[in-house]
PLY file of the C-alpha trace (Angstrom):
ply
format ascii 1.0
element vertex 69
property float x
property float y
property float z
element edge 68
property int vertex1
property int vertex2
end_header
43.11 149.32 31.91
46.07 146.93 31.90
44.48 144.76 34.59
41.16 144.80 32.81
42.78 143.54 29.60
44.55 140.79 31.54
41.28 139.79 33.16
39.52 139.66 29.78
42.32 137.51 28.32
42.23 135.16 31.30
38.47 134.81 31.02
38.74 134.12 27.31
41.44 131.49 27.78
39.51 129.81 30.59
36.42 129.77 28.43
38.13 128.07 25.50
39.92 125.52 27.68
43.43 126.70 26.92
44.18 127.36 30.58
43.18 123.80 31.42
45.34 122.52 28.60
48.40 124.18 30.14
47.73 122.44 33.46
47.13 119.13 31.73
50.34 119.52 29.76
52.32 120.06 32.95
50.77 116.97 34.53
51.36 115.01 31.32
55.02 115.99 31.30
55.46 114.65 34.82
53.76 111.39 33.84
55.95 111.09 30.75
59.06 111.65 32.85
57.93 108.89 35.22
57.28 106.54 32.30
60.70 107.30 30.85
62.33 106.56 34.20
60.45 103.26 34.49
61.39 102.31 30.92
65.06 103.00 31.70
64.85 100.82 34.81
63.28 97.99 32.80
65.94 98.36 30.10
68.74 98.31 32.70
67.25 95.23 34.36
66.93 93.41 31.03
70.51 94.32 30.09
71.77 93.03 33.45
69.83 89.77 33.05
71.30 89.29 29.56
74.82 89.94 30.84
74.27 87.51 33.71
73.01 84.84 31.29
76.06 85.29 29.04
78.40 85.07 32.03
76.65 81.96 33.33
76.83 80.33 29.89
80.53 81.12 29.63
81.15 79.63 33.06
79.24 76.47 32.15
81.19 76.10 28.91
84.48 76.60 30.72
83.51 73.99 33.30
82.43 71.56 30.56
85.77 72.01 28.76
87.62 71.49 32.03
85.62 68.33 32.79
86.24 67.01 29.27
90.01 67.10 29.71
0 1
1 2
2 3
3 4
4 5
5 6
6 7
7 8
8 9
9 10
10 11
11 12
12 13
13 14
14 15
15 16
16 17
17 18
18 19
19 20
20 21
21 22
22 23
23 24
24 25
25 26
26 27
27 28
28 29
29 30
30 31
31 32
32 33
33 34
34 35
35 36
36 37
37 38
38 39
39 40
40 41
41 42
42 43
43 44
44 45
45 46
46 47
47 48
48 49
49 50
50 51
51 52
52 53
53 54
54 55
55 56
56 57
57 58
58 59
59 60
60 61
61 62
62 63
63 64
64 65
65 66
66 67
67 68
């Protein structure tokens, strides 16, 4: 009886698409995690480029001040 009820529930869920939704949700979560990782990498790269630009600007200003003396 218990197995029969489980089978009926599984058939019902498969029929309404809920079982497929669970699988899609799992795949979607993996894709979202990948997108989040890529976004973090892009953010880190942009931050590093900004820091490099600030450092380069500071070095150029220091050199210009030194040359002006």
